[in-house]
Structures are given as C-alpha cells and as structure tokens.
C-alpha positions in Angstrom: -16.6 -17.7 -15.8 -13.7 -18.9 -17.8 -15.8 -22.1 -18.6 -16.1 -23.1 -14.9 -19.2 -23.0 -12.6 -17.5 -20.9 -9.7 -20.6 -20.6 -7.5 -22.3 -23.9 -7.7 -25.1 -25.7 -5.6 -23.7 -28.1 -3.0 -24.7 -31.1 -5.0 -26.2 -34.5 -4.4 -26.7 -35.3 -0.7 -24.6 -38.0 1.1 -27.8 -39.1 2.7 -31.5 -38.1 3.1 -31.9 -38.9 6.8 -28.7 -37.7 8.7 -28.6 -34.4 10.5 -26.3 -32.7 8.0 -28.7 -33.1 5.3 -31.9 -32.4 7.3 -30.5 -29.4 9.3 -28.0 -27.8 6.8 -28.2 -29.0 3.2 -32.0 -28.4 2.9 -32.0 -25.2 4.9 -32.1 -21.9 2.9 -28.9 -20.7 4.8 -26.8 -23.1 2.7 -27.8 -21.6 -0.5 -26.9 -18.3 -2.3 -29.8 -16.2 -1.2 -31.3 -14.0 1.7 -32.7 -15.8 4.8 -35.3 -14.1 6.6 -35.8 -14.2 10.5 -33.6 -17.2 10.6 -35.8 -19.8 8.9 -36.1 -21.5 5.7 -38.1 -20.5 2.5 -41.4 -21.9 2.0 -41.0 -25.5 0.6 -43.7 -24.8 -2.1 -43.1 -21.3 -3.6 -43.8 -19.4 -6.8 -41.5 -17.2 -8.8 -42.6 -14.4 -11.2 -40.2 -13.2 -13.8 -40.7 -9.5 -14.2 -38.1 -8.9 -16.8 -35.3 -11.0 -18.9 -33.1 -9.8 -21.6 -30.0 -11.7 -22.8 -29.8 -9.8 -26.3 -26.8 -7.6 -25.6 -23.4 -7.3 -23.7 -25.5 -6.3 -20.7 -27.9 -9.0 -19.8 -30.6 -8.6 -17.1 -33.1 -10.9 -15.1 -35.5 -9.8 -12.4 -37.6 -12.1 -10.5 -40.2 -11.9 -7.4 -41.0 -14.8 -5.2 -44.1 -13.7 -3.2 -44.4 -16.9 -1.3 -40.9 -17.6 -0.3 -41.5 -15.7 3.0 -45.2 -14.9 2.6 -46.1 -14.5 6.3 -43.2 -12.2 7.0 -42.2 -10.3 3.7 -44.1 -8.1 1.4 -41.2 -8.0 -1.1 -38.8 -10.8 -1.9 -37.0 -9.9 -5.1 -33.8 -10.3 -7.0 -32.4 -8.7 -10.1 -29.0 -9.5 -11.6 -27.1 -7.8 -14.3 -24.5 -9.7 -16.4 -22.1 -7.3 -17.9 -19.6 -8.5 -20.5 -15.9 -7.5 -19.7 -14.3 -9.6 -22.4 -15.3 -12.4 -24.7 -14.5 -15.0 -21.9 -15.6 -13.3 -18.8 -18.3 -11.2 -17.3 -19.0 -9.2 -14.0 -22.4 -9.2 -12.2 -24.3 -6.8 -10.3 -26.6 -8.5 -7.7 -29.6 -6.5 -6.3 -31.5 -8.5 -3.6 -34.5 -6.6 -2.2 -36.2 -8.0 0.9 -38.9 -5.9 2.7 -40.3 -7.2 6.1 -39.0 -9.3 9.1 -36.6 -8.6 11.7 -33.5 -10.2 10.5 -31.9 -10.7 7.0 -28.9 -12.7 6.2 -27.2 -12.5 2.8 -25.5 -15.9 2.3 -23.1 -16.7 -0.4 -20.3 -19.3 -1.1 -18.3 -19.8 -4.2 -16.1 -22.9 -5.4 -13.5 -22.0 -2.8 -12.1 -23.2 0.5 -9.6 -20.4 0.6 -10.1 -16.6 1.2 -7.3 -14.8 -0.7 -7.8 -11.5 0.7 -10.1 -9.2 2.7 -10.6 -5.5 2.1 -12.4 -3.1 4.6 -13.0 -5.6 7.5 -11.4 -6.5 10.9 -12.5 -10.0 11.5 -12.0 -11.8 14.9 -12.0 -15.5 15.4 -15.0 -16.8 17.4 -15.4 -20.1 19.3 -18.4 -22.4 18.8 -20.4 -22.0 15.8 -22.5 -19.4 13.8 -25.3 -20.2 16.1 -23.4 -18.9 19.0 -20.0 -19.1 20.9 -21.5 -21.5 23.4 -23.0 -23.6 20.8 -20.6 -26.3 19.2 -20.2 -27.1 15.6 -22.5 -29.8 14.4 -26.1 -31.1 15.0 -28.3 -28.5 16.6 -28.8 -29.0 20.2 -32.2 -27.4 20.2 -35.4 -27.6 18.2 -34.3 -24.4 16.1 -33.2 -26.2 13.1 -32.0 -23.1 11.0 -28.5 -24.7 10.3 -26.4 -22.1 12.0 -24.7 -24.6 14.1 -23.3 -26.4 10.9 -21.0 -23.2 10.3 -17.7 -23.5 12.0 -14.4 -21.6 12.1 -16.4 -18.3 12.5 -14.4 -15.1 11.7 -16.7 -12.0 12.6 -17.0 -8.3 12.8 -19.9 -6.4 14.4 -21.2 -3.2 12.8 -18.7 -3.4 9.6 -18.6 -0.7 7.0 -21.1 -0.4 4.4 -18.6 -1.3 1.7 -16.0 -4.2 1.8 -14.7 -6.7 -0.4 -13.8 -10.4 -0.1 -11.5 -12.2 -2.7 -11.7 -15.9 -3.0 -9.3 -18.4 -4.6 -11.1 -20.5 -7.0 -10.0 -24.0 -7.5 -10.8 -26.2 -10.3 -11.0 -29.3 -7.8 -12.5 -31.6 -10.4 -10.2 -30.7 -13.2 -12.9 -29.5 -15.5 -10.7 -27.1 -17.4 -7.5 -28.3 -19.2 -5.7 -25.2 -18.4 -6.8 -24.4 -14.8 -3.5 -24.6 -13.3 -2.3 -21.7 -15.3 -5.4 -19.5 -15.0 -5.1 -18.4 -11.3 -8.9 -18.1 -11.0 -10.4 -15.7 -8.5 -13.8 -14.2 -7.5 -13.9 -11.0 -5.9 -17.1 -10.2 -4.0 -17.7 -6.4 -3.4 -20.5 -5.6 -1.1 -22.0 -2.0 -1.6 -24.9 -1.7 0.6 -26.4 1.7 1.5 -27.4 0.5 5.0 -25.3 -0.7 8.0 -25.0 -4.4 8.9 -25.2 -5.7 12.3 -22.3 -8.2 11.6 -20.6 -10.0 8.8 -18.7 -13.3 9.1 -16.6 -15.5 7.1 -17.2 -19.3 8.1 -16.7 -22.8 7.0 -19.8 -25.0 5.7 -19.5 -28.5 4.6 -20.6 -29.8 1.2 -22.0 -33.4 1.1 -19.1 -35.6 2.4 -18.9 -37.8 -0.7 -15.8 -39.2 -2.3 -16.2 -36.8 -5.2 -15.9 -34.0 -2.8 -12.8 -35.3 -1.2 -10.7 -32.4 -2.5 -13.1 -30.0 -1.0 -13.9 -30.9 2.5 -15.3 -27.5 3.3 -16.4 -24.3 1.6 -16.0 -20.6 2.7 -19.3 -18.9 3.2 -19.9 -15.1 3.5 -22.7 -14.3 6.0 -24.0 -10.6 6.0 -26.6 -10.1 8.6 -28.9 -7.0 9.3 -31.2 -6.8 12.4 -34.0 -4.4 13.0 -37.7 -3.9 12.9 -39.7 -4.4 9.7 -36.5 -4.2 7.8 -36.3 -3.0 4.1 -33.1 -4.2 2.6 -31.4 -4.0 -0.8 -28.4 -6.1 -0.6 -25.9 -4.7 -3.3 -23.2 -6.9 -4.6 -20.7 -6.9 -7.4 -19.2 -10.1 -8.4 -15.8 -10.0 -10.2 -14.5 -13.2 -11.6 -10.9 -12.8 -12.8 -7.8 -14.7 -13.8 -4.6 -13.3 -12.5 -5.4 -9.6 -12.8 -8.5 -7.7 -11.8 -10.1 -5.6 -14.2 -12.5 -3.5 -12.2 -10.5 -0.3 -11.1 -13.2 1.5 -8.8 -16.7 0.8 -7.8 -18.8 3.7 -6.3 -22.6 4.0 -5.5 -24.7 6.6 -7.2 -27.6 8.4 -5.5 -30.6 8.5 -7.6 -31.9 12.1 -8.3 -35.6 12.8 -8.7 -36.4 14.9 -11.6 
C-alpha cells in the first residue's frame, strides 16, 4: 500500500543453527497464516490455484494446499479479495478456511512495532510467554518446538467478541518512500469471524537480529486461537491500509440465503 510492503516476511535469517531460527523463524507460527494443532506445516507441500483474476478493480485469488496439514485437515484453503479504494490504495478481504484439527491459530504481523488502537477487546498483560505464564520467553525448554515461547509481552483476552479491530502504526524503517514522514501510515485489521474464539493475543515476535533490522527489534503479532474438536473455521479478516484518514465507514457480515 502506498508503495510500501506493509505485511512482509521476516527476512533473511541471522543464522541457520541458533534456536531463534530453528524454533521460531522456520516455524509456521511466525508467518501470516493459520497454524493447526500447534505444529508447523509440512516441509514439502503442494498448492492448487482454484481461481485467479486481476483484470478489474476487484481482484481475487483462491488457493488450496492439501498437503500443508494432510494428516489433520481435509480443507486448508485461502481466498483473498483486493478491492481498489483509490488509485493508490486497496483494501483486502481474507477468507482462510481450515477444516479438521483441535486447534486453529490465525497468525498475522504487519511492518509495525506499535499498536495504535484496539477496538472491541479488553486485553490483560500476562507473564511468561505465549507458551504459558510459567514458560519464560526464549528457547523452548521442552521438546515441543512450536515457536510459542519466542512470543513475549503477551496481552490476552479469553473468549473475545466475534468482531474486533487492531490498528497498527506502520513505520517506513528503511526509508523506502521519499515522503513517508508525511503519510502517517496505518493498517487496520478488522476480524469478522462467525464463531467464537478461545482467546486472542497481541504479542512481540523478533525478526532476525541483523544490523539492517536495528530500527525494528520486534514486531507486533496478532494471534487469534480457536480450540475444539474437528474444527471447521473460516477466519474472516478485512485489511484496511490508510494514510491519516480511514475510508471504510462500516463493516457488517451478510448471512447467505439459500434460494
């Protein structure tokens, strides 16, 4: 948005052998996707493009990955709408469908170390790490190397409302844009699920600790978790990048009607 990649990957690793790389960077939880049963996706996986259209002001992509969690899911599928709001910015509707498994965690991080505002949540600071209040931040003390212990400064709410929003302040830390100081960039993340979450957390995760990342020693992650039995989840999220003024006035779910 506005010429800046505002939801990037974490980048080139600082080392291929140390715990942060092996437990966190290479784990699925550090990427913008859904983690099933607290485990990483399969290392070798296929992806099937169901639909792709970039010909109009409403662009669309729909992809299925049958082998990402082949042993625990029957559906692992993501569809994304990109809708032009103006010649320089679009907003996005993300539909992430996962069927199967007993735990689904929707993980997202933008190019931000600052939460500007929170709507609809009452978060409480927790000690320890995302792996548990009795588990300190850093290398995992157990053989369960899911990366959860590398999330610190956890702020959490159990059984949150189905709809809430997180507004992130976006910083052009590498001075990619000539006018970034005047843009006042934000990314507002609207979560619009039709099911209840077990908990939602905002927490810090570390990018590779390289000199090029010195201005961003940490990033703010959103972790939305659902627990149950043989879950069928459609995580529904609207991403609204904006400069100074928000342009989406209201968002409301529409219930499909069979005819």
